[in-house]
C-alpha positions in Angstrom: 0.0 0.0 0.0 2.9 2.4 0.8 4.4 1.7 -2.5 1.1 2.3 -4.3 0.6 5.7 -2.5 4.2 6.7 -3.3 3.7 5.9 -7.0 0.4 7.8 -7.0 2.2 10.9 -5.5 4.8 10.7 -8.3 2.2 10.4 -11.0 0.3 13.3 -9.5 3.4 15.5 -9.4 4.1 14.5 -13.0 0.6 15.4 -14.1 0.7 18.8 -12.3 4.2 19.5 -13.9 3.0 18.5 -17.3 -0.1 20.6 -17.1 2.0 23.6 -16.0 4.4 23.0 -18.8 1.6 22.9 -21.4 0.1 26.1 -20.0 3.5 27.8 -20.2 3.9 26.7 -23.8 0.4 27.8 -24.8 0.9 31.2 -23.2 4.3 31.6 -24.8 2.8 30.7 -28.2 0.0 33.1 -27.7 2.3 35.9 -26.6 4.5 35.2 -29.6 1.6 35.4 -32.0 0.0 38.5 -30.5 3.2 40.3 -29.4 2.5 43.8 -30.5 4.7 45.3 -33.1 5.5 49.0 -33.4 4.2 50.8 -36.4 7.7 50.9 -37.8 8.3 47.1 -37.2 4.9 46.3 -38.8 5.5 48.4 -42.0 9.0 47.0 -42.3 7.8 43.4 -41.9 5.2 43.6 -44.5 6.7 45.8 -47.2 8.2 44.2 -50.3 11.9 44.4 -51.2 11.4 47.8 -52.8 9.8 49.1 -49.6 6.3 49.3 -51.1 3.2 48.5 -49.1 -0.5 48.6 -49.5 -2.3 50.2 -46.5 -6.0 50.1 -45.8 -7.7 51.6 -42.7 -10.5 49.7 -41.1 -12.8 50.1 -38.1 -14.9 47.3 -36.6 -18.0 48.3 -38.5 -16.2 47.7 -41.9 -14.5 44.4 -41.2 -16.5 42.4 -43.7 -15.6 44.9 -46.4 -12.0 44.6 -45.4 -12.2 40.8 -45.6 -13.7 41.1 -49.1 -10.8 43.2 -50.2 -8.4 40.6 -48.9 -10.4 37.7 -50.6 -10.9 39.5 -54.0 -7.7 41.5 -54.3 -4.7 40.5 -52.1 -5.2 36.8 -52.0 -5.8 36.0 -55.7 -2.8 38.0 -56.8 -0.5 36.7 -54.1 0.0 40.2 -52.7 1.6 39.9 -49.4 2.9 43.4 -48.9 -0.3 44.8 -47.4 -1.3 45.9 -43.9 -4.7 46.8 -42.5 -4.7 49.6 -40.0 -7.2 49.1 -37.3 -8.9 52.4 -36.3 -10.4 51.0 -33.1 -9.5 48.4 -30.5 -11.7 45.6 -32.0 -11.0 45.8 -35.8 -7.7 43.8 -35.9 -9.0 41.1 -33.6 -12.1 40.7 -35.8 -9.9 40.4 -38.9 -7.7 38.0 -37.1 -10.7 35.8 -36.4 -11.3 35.5 -40.2 -7.7 34.8 -41.0 -5.4 35.5 -39.4 -4.9 38.6 -41.6 -2.1 41.0 -41.0 -3.3 44.1 -39.2 -1.8 46.8 -37.0 -3.9 48.5 -34.3 -3.3 52.2 -34.7 -4.4 54.2 -31.7 -6.8 56.7 -33.1 -9.0 56.6 -30.0 -12.0 56.1 -32.3 -15.1 55.7 -30.2 -17.5 55.1 -33.1 -15.6 52.3 -34.7 -18.7 50.1 -34.6 -20.8 52.6 -36.4 -20.8 52.5 -40.2 -20.3 56.1 -41.2 -21.9 57.1 -44.5 -20.5 59.5 -47.1 -20.7 63.1 -46.0 -21.4 62.5 -42.3 -19.2 64.0 -39.6 -18.0 60.6 -38.6 -17.1 59.8 -42.3 -15.1 63.0 -42.6 -13.2 62.4 -39.4 -12.3 58.8 -40.2 -11.0 59.7 -43.6 -8.2 61.7 -42.1 -6.8 58.5 -40.5 -5.6 57.6 -43.9 -3.6 60.8 -44.2 -1.9 60.1 -40.8 -0.9 56.5 -41.6 0.4 57.4 -45.0 2.4 60.2 -43.6 3.9 58.0 -40.9 4.9 55.4 -43.5 6.4 58.0 -45.8 8.5 59.4 -43.0 9.9 55.9 -42.6 11.0 55.8 -46.2 8.3 53.5 -47.6 6.3 53.9 -50.8 2.6 53.7 -49.9 -0.4 52.6 -52.0 -3.5 53.5 -50.0 -6.5 51.3 -50.8 -10.1 52.0 -49.7 -12.1 48.9 -48.6 -14.7 49.3 -51.4 -12.1 48.4 -54.1 -11.6 45.2 -56.0 -8.4 44.4 -58.0 -8.5 42.8 -61.4 -4.7 42.9 -61.6 -1.8 43.7 -59.3 -1.8 47.5 -59.4 2.0 47.7 -58.7 2.6 46.5 -62.2 0.5 49.3 -63.8 1.5 52.6 -62.3 2.7 54.6 -65.3 5.1 57.1 -63.7 8.3 56.0 -62.0 9.4 59.4 -60.8 6.1 61.0 -59.7 5.5 61.9 -56.1 1.8 61.1 -56.3 -0.2 58.9 -58.7 -3.8 59.2 -57.9 -7.1 57.8 -59.1 -9.6 60.1 -60.9 -12.9 60.8 -59.2 -14.2 62.6 -62.3 -13.7 66.2 -61.2 -10.9 65.7 -58.6 -8.4 63.2 -57.3 -9.7 60.2 -55.4 -7.8 59.6 -52.2 -9.3 56.2 -51.9 -6.6 54.9 -54.2 -3.2 56.4 -54.9 0.5 55.8 -54.7 2.7 58.2 -52.7 6.5 57.9 -52.9 8.6 58.9 -49.9 9.8 62.2 -51.2 9.9 65.6 -49.5 7.0 66.8 -51.7 4.8 63.8 -50.7 5.6 64.3 -47.0 4.9 68.0 -47.2 1.6 67.3 -49.0 0.4 65.0 -46.3 1.6 67.3 -43.5 -0.3 70.3 -44.9 -3.4 68.2 -45.7 -3.5 66.8 -42.1 -3.2 70.3 -40.8 -5.9 71.6 -43.1 -8.3 68.8 -42.1 -7.5 69.3 -38.4 -8.5 73.0 -38.6 -11.7 72.3 -40.6 -14.0 69.5 -39.5 -16.2 70.2 -42.4 -13.9 68.7 -45.1 -12.8 65.1 -45.7 -9.2 64.0 -46.4 -10.0 64.0 -50.1 -10.8 67.7 -50.1 -7.8 68.4 -47.9 -5.4 66.4 -50.1 -6.8 67.8 -53.4 -6.8 71.5 -52.3 -3.2 71.2 -50.9 -2.1 69.3 -54.0 -3.6 71.9 -56.4 -1.8 74.6 -54.6 1.5 72.7 -54.8 1.0 72.0 -58.5 0.4 75.7 -59.2 3.7 76.4 -57.4 5.4 73.5 -59.2 6.5 72.0 -55.9 5.1 68.5 -56.5 5.2 66.0 -59.4 1.7 64.5 -59.7 -0.2 62.4 -62.3 -3.8 61.3 -62.5 -4.2 57.6 -63.3 -6.1 56.6 -66.5 -9.8 56.6 -65.7 -10.4 53.7 -68.0 -7.9 51.5 -66.3 -8.5 52.7 -62.7 -12.3 53.5 -62.8 -14.3 55.0 -60.0 -17.8 53.9 -59.4 -19.3 56.5 -61.8 -17.0 55.5 -64.6 -17.4 51.7 -64.2 -21.1 51.3 -63.4 -22.7 54.4 -64.8 -20.6 55.2 -67.9 -20.3 51.6 -68.9 -24.0 50.9 -68.1 -23.3 48.0 -65.8 -26.0 46.9 -63.3 -25.5 43.2 -62.9 -22.9 40.5 -63.4 -22.7 39.9 -67.2 -23.8 43.4 -68.2 -20.3 44.3 -69.5 -16.6 43.7 -69.2 -13.6 45.9 -68.7 -10.6 44.1 -70.2 -8.2 47.0 -69.5 -9.3 47.6 -65.9 -6.7 47.2 -63.2 -9.3 47.7 -60.4 -12.7 49.0 -59.6 -13.6 51.5 -56.9 -17.1 51.0 -55.8 -17.9 54.6 -54.8 -20.5 57.1 -56.1 -23.1 55.2 -54.0 -24.0 56.0 -50.4 -23.8 53.5 -47.5 -21.8 50.4 -46.8 -24.9 48.3 -47.3 -25.5 49.6 -50.8 -21.8 49.1 -51.7 -22.0 45.5 -50.6 -25.2 44.9 -52.4 -23.8 46.3 -55.6 -20.7 44.1 -55.2 -23.0 41.1 -54.8 -25.0 41.9 -57.9 -21.8 42.1 -59.9 -20.2 38.9 -58.5 -17.6 40.7 -56.6 -18.4 39.6 -53.1 -16.6 36.6 -51.6 -17.4 36.8 -47.9 -19.4 33.7 -46.9 -20.3 34.6 -43.3 -22.5 32.0 -41.7 -22.8 30.2 -45.0 -24.3 33.1 -46.9 -23.5 31.3 -50.1 -22.4 27.8 -49.1 -25.3 26.6 -46.8 -26.6 23.4 -48.5 -29.7 23.2 -46.3 -31.2 26.7 -46.8 -34.2 26.9 -49.1 -35.1 29.8 -51.5 -37.8 31.2 -53.6 -37.6 33.5 -56.6 -39.9 35.1 -59.2 -39.8 37.3 -62.3 -41.4 40.7 -63.2 -42.1 39.9 -66.9 -44.7 42.6 -67.7 -43.9 46.3 -68.3 -47.0 48.2 -67.1 -45.6 51.6 -68.3 -43.8 54.4 -66.6 -46.6 55.3 -64.2 -47.8 51.9 -63.0 -44.8 49.5 -63.2 -43.0 50.3 -59.9 -46.2 50.1 -57.9 -47.1 46.7 -59.4 -43.6 45.4 -58.9 -43.5 46.7 -55.3 -46.7 44.8 -54.5 -45.1 41.6 -56.0 -42.0 42.2 -53.9 -44.2 42.5 -50.8 -45.9 39.2 -51.7 -42.6 37.5 -52.2 -41.3 38.7 -48.8 -44.5 37.5 -47.2 -44.2 34.1 -48.9 -40.6 33.8 -47.8 -41.6 34.5 -44.2 -44.5 32.0 -44.4 -42.6 29.2 -46.0 -39.3 29.8 -44.2 -37.5 30.5 -47.5 -35.0 33.2 -48.5 -36.0 35.4 -51.3 -33.7 35.6 -54.4 -34.5 39.1 -55.8 -35.9 39.5 -59.3 -34.9 42.3 -61.7 -37.1 45.4 -61.9 -38.0 47.6 -64.8 -36.1 50.9 -64.8 -38.8 53.5 -65.3 -38.0 56.7 -63.5 -34.2 56.1 -63.1 -32.1 59.0 -64.4 -28.7 57.3 -64.2 -26.9 55.7 -67.1 -26.4 52.4 -65.3 -30.2 52.0 -65.7 -29.8 52.1 -69.5 -28.1 48.8 -69.7 -28.7 46.4 -72.6 -31.2 44.3 -70.7 -33.1 47.3 -69.4 -33.1 45.6 -66.0 -32.6 47.3 -62.7 -31.6 46.2 -59.2 -33.3 46.9 -55.9 -31.1 49.8 -55.0 -32.5 51.7 -58.0 -35.6 52.5 -56.0 -35.2 51.5 -52.4 -32.6 52.3 -49.7 -30.6 49.2 -49.1 -29.4 50.3 -45.6 -33.0 50.5 -44.4 -34.0 47.3 -46.2 -31.2 45.4 -44.6 -32.3 46.7 -41.2 -35.4 44.5 -41.5 -34.5 41.8 -44.1 -30.7 41.4 -44.1 -30.9 37.7 -43.8 -34.2 37.3 -45.6 -33.0 37.9 -49.2 -30.2 37.3 -51.7 -29.1 39.2 -54.7 -30.5 38.5 -58.2 -27.4 36.8 -59.4 -27.0 34.6 -56.3 -27.3 31.3 -58.0 -24.4 32.2 -60.3 -22.0 32.4 -57.4 -19.3 29.6 -57.3 -19.8 29.1 -53.6 -23.4 28.1 -53.9 -23.6 24.3 -53.7 -24.4 22.4 -56.8 -27.0 20.5 -54.7 -28.9 23.8 -54.4 -28.5 24.8 -58.0 -29.6 21.5 -59.3 -32.8 21.2 -57.1 -34.9 24.0 -58.6 -38.6 23.5 -59.1 -40.4 23.8 -62.4 -41.8 27.3 -62.9 -45.0 27.8 -61.0 -47.9 30.1 -62.0 -50.5 30.7 -59.3 -53.6 31.3 -61.4 -55.8 34.3 -60.7 -58.3 36.5 -62.4 -55.4 39.0 -62.8 -53.2 36.5 -64.5 -56.1 35.8 -66.9 -56.6 39.5 -67.5 -52.9 40.0 -68.2 -53.1 37.0 -70.7 -50.3 35.2 -68.9 -50.1 31.8 -70.4 -49.3 28.6 -68.6 -45.5 28.4 -68.2 -43.7 26.0 -70.6 -42.3 23.0 -68.7 -43.9 24.5 -65.6 -47.0 24.0 -63.5 -50.1 26.1 -63.0 -51.6 26.0 -59.5 -55.3 27.1 -59.1 -56.5 28.4 -55.8 -60.1 28.0 -54.7 -60.6 31.8 -54.9 -58.9 33.0 -58.1 -60.2 36.5 -57.5 -58.3 37.0 -54.2 -55.5 34.6 -54.8 -54.0 31.7 -52.8 -54.5 31.5 -49.1 -51.9 30.8 -46.4 -53.2 27.2 -46.0 -52.9 26.6 -49.8 -49.4 28.0 -49.9 -48.3 25.8 -47.0 -50.0 22.8 -48.5 -48.3 23.3 -51.9 -44.9 24.5 -51.0 -44.2 22.9 -47.6 -45.9 19.8 -48.6 -46.2 18.6 -52.3 -43.3 20.7 -53.7 -41.4 21.4 -50.5 -38.4 19.3 -51.3 -37.1 21.8 -53.9 -34.2 23.9 -52.8 -35.4 26.7 -55.0 -39.0 27.5 -55.8 -39.4 29.4 -59.1 -42.5 31.5 -59.9 -43.4 33.0 -63.3 -44.7 36.1 -61.6 -46.7 37.1 -58.5 -49.3 39.6 -59.8 -52.4 39.2 -57.7 -51.3 35.6 -56.9 -51.7 35.6 -53.1 -54.5 36.5 -50.8 -53.4 39.6 -48.8 -52.0 38.6 -45.4 -53.7 39.8 -42.2 -50.4 39.6 -40.3 -50.4 43.4 -39.5 -47.0 43.2 -37.7 -45.2 41.7 -40.7 -47.0 44.1 -43.1 -45.7 47.0 -41.0 -42.2 45.5 -41.2 -42.4 45.4 -45.0 -43.7 48.9 -45.2 -40.9 50.2 -43.0 -38.2 48.4 -45.0 -39.2 50.0 -48.3 -37.9 53.5 -48.2 -37.9 55.2 -51.6 -34.6 56.6 -52.8 -32.6 56.7 -56.1 -29.8 54.6 -57.6 -27.0 56.4 -55.8 -28.9 56.1 -52.5 -28.7 59.8 -51.6 
């Protein structure tokens, strides 16, 4: 018994020692991974052999957009000389959870990092000056900086396409001025002076963004011939106006830009609208919570095949949209948006070849997302490579819910589809009929397809949900102003 007790004591001591050793190793590993670098060390670590580095500022409200930049631009082109600059205490940790992705927490003392600041707001203007500060700090260390806004997607590695080897500044065009969302600054005295003066100007005037401060300072230096600046070719480095509006691109497949080096998704207000436009153009790769890849989620979609003319079409298509949202709620399915006719839109993007418009043409996406962010998907959703083949291949035949209205509109039975006739064709299908058809008989399909939804469904008496729909549809224009 004494020997047994002695052995147990030795084993116990060994277990305690082993556990302590493992804890030390884990703590050491953790501290090695998260040991904070100084700004100088971080920039030096991630710059390339020519001391060039891409910098992008991010706060915690824009982490998804930053992750999309990484997935669409840095990763595909094997760009490793980049560094995200966290504007608040949470941004880098949130990026690290997705990666890890190289990020430096810059102490801006930002208290609204979790608030998505829209173009023109005081928060937006304040946050833009962070870019000027980090660029200036890197320039003073002797590094060439390419600043990249988060709403950008690369089609090529931009470092291979800057045309001027001796210029202080090479900046993207924003139609009437330089766009400080994308430019290269070389570590020259002129570049440093530009950013010092712009930072001072912005600090003394809270009403201007860093773009206004940089552009005004640069114009003054150009007049005095104290800086060598060039504007990048707008066709190769297009802003949102040039790419989407001038090229009349609304959806994936509307057009191509063979010479484009990148796209800057600006000229549209709100992060939500930018993300939605990225999605409708196949430029969104973030798959949070299986947004694309969930094999079990079920969907429904429909078309708007009839043009009722300039005065009536939007109203009719809005009623169909409300019906689709209600059906999605009732059947526990996610709505894949249709296209809409473009009546009333004054922007050139609406004059695309298909004459088809996206939801942001008429309704404010930031408000819509407040109520239905997880309840819908973009029109081109099923074209995304991350959507499982099992979902794409399990689509229903095209259903037409017959009604007096479908007869009046002379809508014929869909070819290779199926017409379902409710008991009351005047008022449309009831909740019980919809549940019987689409949770029961045809419920196994991953995607339910409908020819159209004009007068197809009996109006719901769910007043709470109807109020939700009404609140979600706030009228605006294509640019979301």
